[in-house]
C-alpha positions in Angstrom: -15.7 15.2 -2.7 -14.0 12.5 -0.5 -10.4 12.6 0.4 -8.0 9.7 -0.2 -7.2 9.3 3.5 -10.8 8.6 4.2 -10.9 5.6 1.9 -10.9 2.2 3.5 -9.9 -0.8 1.3 -10.3 -4.4 2.1 -8.0 -7.0 0.5 -9.0 -10.6 0.7 -6.4 -13.0 -0.7 -5.0 -16.3 0.7 -1.5 -15.4 -0.4 0.0 -13.4 2.5 2.7 -11.9 0.3 0.1 -10.4 -2.1 -1.8 -8.9 0.8 1.4 -7.4 2.2 2.5 -5.9 -1.1 -0.9 -4.4 -1.7 -1.2 -3.0 1.8 2.2 -1.5 1.7 1.7 0.2 -1.6 -1.8 1.4 -1.1 -1.0 2.8 2.3 1.9 4.6 0.8 -0.7 6.3 -1.5 -2.7 7.4 1.6 -5.4 4.8 1.7 -6.4 2.8 4.8 -6.0 -0.9 4.1 -7.1 -4.0 6.0 -6.2 -7.6 4.8 -7.8 -11.0 5.3 -6.7 -14.4 4.1 -10.1 -16.0 3.5 -13.6 -15.1 2.4 -15.0 -16.7 5.5 -13.2 -14.2 7.7 -14.8 -11.4 5.7 -18.2 -12.8 6.3 -17.9 -12.1 10.0 -16.9 -8.5 9.9 -18.7 -5.2 9.1 -18.2 -4.7 5.4 -20.0 -1.4 5.0 -17.0 0.6 6.4 -15.1 -0.2 3.1 -15.2 2.0 0.0 -13.4 -0.6 -2.2 -12.8 -4.4 -2.2 -9.8 -6.3 -3.7 -10.7 -10.0 -3.9 -8.8 -13.1 -5.0 -11.1 -15.6 -6.7 -9.6 -19.0 -6.0 -9.2 -19.3 -2.3 -9.5 -22.3 0.1 -13.2 -22.6 1.0 -15.4 -19.8 -0.2 -14.4 -18.2 -3.5 -14.1 -14.5 -4.3 -17.1 -14.8 -6.5 -19.3 -15.9 -3.6 -17.9 -13.1 -1.4 -18.7 -10.6 -4.1 -22.2 -12.0 -4.3 -22.5 -11.6 -0.5 -21.3 -8.0 -0.8 -23.7 -7.1 -3.6 -26.9 -9.1 -3.0 -27.0 -9.8 0.7 -25.2 -6.8 2.2 -26.5 -4.6 -0.6 -23.2 -2.6 -0.8 -22.3 -0.6 -3.9 -18.5 -0.1 -3.2 -16.3 -1.1 -6.2 -15.0 -4.7 -6.3 -11.8 -5.6 -8.0 -10.9 -9.2 -8.7 -7.2 -10.0 -8.6 -6.6 -13.5 -9.8 -4.5 -15.9 -11.9 -7.7 -16.9 -13.7 -7.6 -15.1 -17.0 -10.0 -16.6 -19.5 -12.8 -14.6 -21.0 -15.4 -16.7 -19.1 -13.7 -16.0 -15.8 -13.8 -12.3 -16.5 -17.4 -12.4 -17.6 -18.3 -14.3 -14.4 -16.5 -11.7 -12.3 -18.4 -8.9 -13.9 -21.7 -10.7 -13.6 -21.4 -11.1 -9.9 -20.8 -7.4 -9.5 -17.1 -6.8 -10.2 -15.9 -3.5 -11.4 -12.5 -4.5 -12.6 -10.5 -7.6 -13.2 -6.7 -7.7 -12.8 -4.7 -10.9 -13.6 -1.6 -12.1 -11.7 1.2 -11.4 -12.0 0.2 -7.7 -11.9 1.9 -4.3 -11.9 1.3 -2.6 -8.6 1.4 0.8 -10.4 -1.4 -0.4 -12.6 -3.4 -1.6 -9.7 -3.0 1.8 -7.9 -3.9 3.7 -11.1 -7.0 1.7 -11.7 -8.2 2.1 -8.1 -7.7 5.8 -8.2 -9.6 6.0 -11.5 -12.6 3.9 -10.2 -12.8 5.9 -7.0 -12.7 9.2 -9.0 -15.6 8.0 -11.2 -17.6 6.6 -8.3 -17.4 9.2 -5.5 -14.5 11.5 -6.5 -11.2 11.9 -4.7 -10.0 15.3 -3.9 -6.4 14.9 -4.8 -5.4 18.4 -3.8 -6.8 18.0 -0.3 -4.6 15.0 0.4 -1.5 16.2 -1.4 1.3 16.5 1.2 4.3 18.4 0.1 6.4 18.3 3.3 6.7 15.7 6.1 8.2 16.9 9.4 9.1 14.8 12.4 11.0 16.4 15.2 13.8 18.3 13.6 13.7 16.3 10.4 11.9 17.9 7.5 11.5 16.2 4.1 10.3 18.3 1.1 8.6 16.0 -1.3 8.5 18.4 -4.2 12.0 19.8 -4.0 13.4 16.4 -2.9 15.3 18.0 -0.1 16.1 17.1 3.5 16.5 19.6 6.2 17.9 18.5 9.6 17.4 21.2 12.2 17.1 23.7 9.3 20.4 22.5 7.7 20.2 21.1 4.1 21.4 17.5 3.6 21.8 16.1 0.1 20.1 12.8 -0.5 20.5 10.4 -3.4 17.2 9.4 -5.1 17.3 6.0 -3.3 18.0 7.6 0.1 15.1 9.9 -0.5 12.7 7.1 -1.3 13.8 5.2 1.8 13.3 8.1 4.1 10.0 9.0 2.5 8.6 5.6 3.3 9.9 5.6 6.8 8.6 9.2 7.6 5.2 8.5 6.1 4.9 5.5 8.4 6.6 6.4 11.8 6.9 3.4 14.1 6.1 0.9 11.4 8.7 -1.8 10.7 9.8 -2.5 7.1 11.9 -5.5 6.3 14.5 -5.6 3.6 12.3 -7.4 1.1 9.7 -4.6 1.3 12.3 -2.0 0.5 13.8 -4.1 -2.3 10.5 -4.8 -4.0 9.3 -1.2 -3.8 12.4 0.8 -4.4 14.8 -1.4 -6.4 12.0 -3.5 -8.0 13.5 -5.4 -11.0 17.1 -4.4 -10.2 19.1 -7.4 -9.0 20.6 -6.3 -5.7 21.2 -8.0 -2.3 19.8 -7.4 1.1 23.1 -5.8 2.0 22.3 -3.0 -0.3 19.5 -1.9 2.0 21.8 -2.0 5.0 24.3 0.2 3.3 21.7 2.9 2.4 20.3 2.8 5.9 23.7 3.4 7.3 24.3 6.4 5.0 20.9 7.8 5.9 21.6 7.6 9.6 24.7 9.7 9.1 22.8 12.3 7.2 20.1 12.5 9.9 22.8 13.6 12.4 21.6 13.4 16.0 18.3 12.1 14.8 20.0 9.1 13.2 19.4 7.2 16.5 15.7 7.3 15.7 16.3 5.1 12.6 16.1 1.8 14.5 17.1 -1.7 13.5 14.7 -4.3 14.9 16.9 -7.4 14.8 15.2 -10.2 12.8 12.4 -7.8 11.6 13.7 -4.8 9.8 13.9 -1.0 10.2 11.7 1.7 11.5 11.7 5.4 12.3 10.7 5.7 15.9 10.7 9.1 17.6 10.8 9.0 21.4 
């Protein structure tokens, strides 16, 4: 059995926003994710370190089909290949499967569906030990977040969190030092709810107060976003 945090995924898509969304969500699930914006870039790196590929089809220059052919025939790699594309005809899908694709997802897509399909394919191919990677508590300094009980302890003292505050803190604690902008929080927590950037700021302010003396570690990077940075 392999564990999820040992899985490396390569996303190749010329839309930077798509790459960012996939990277954010897949890393939140415990995977290791690299992104590239062209198939040509992928041709110049070691591809055998990856256990799964997510490829756009229509890119400037080399297509995802040609890259898949390189992965399968020239590099002789058996890692699953997912095509993520706006091309959705039956012939497009058949071409994708014929060059070695394992799944075909059309844009716009549900990120939850993408994650679920990836997990299913990896379980079928090599098997993921879900229990081995299941983290129930995250602890940083005197901050302890219980993921099962949805509870925050600050120096052992319980602090009540709203569901939104919990999700915000979970993202930040799983990725200490990493900066998240407002759009990332909005797209991953509020999703289809129509709220403004200011909504994120308000929740961050509340979260700082609940973290007490550790609130100073929830840092605003002006012009970039927020991060949890422990000295």
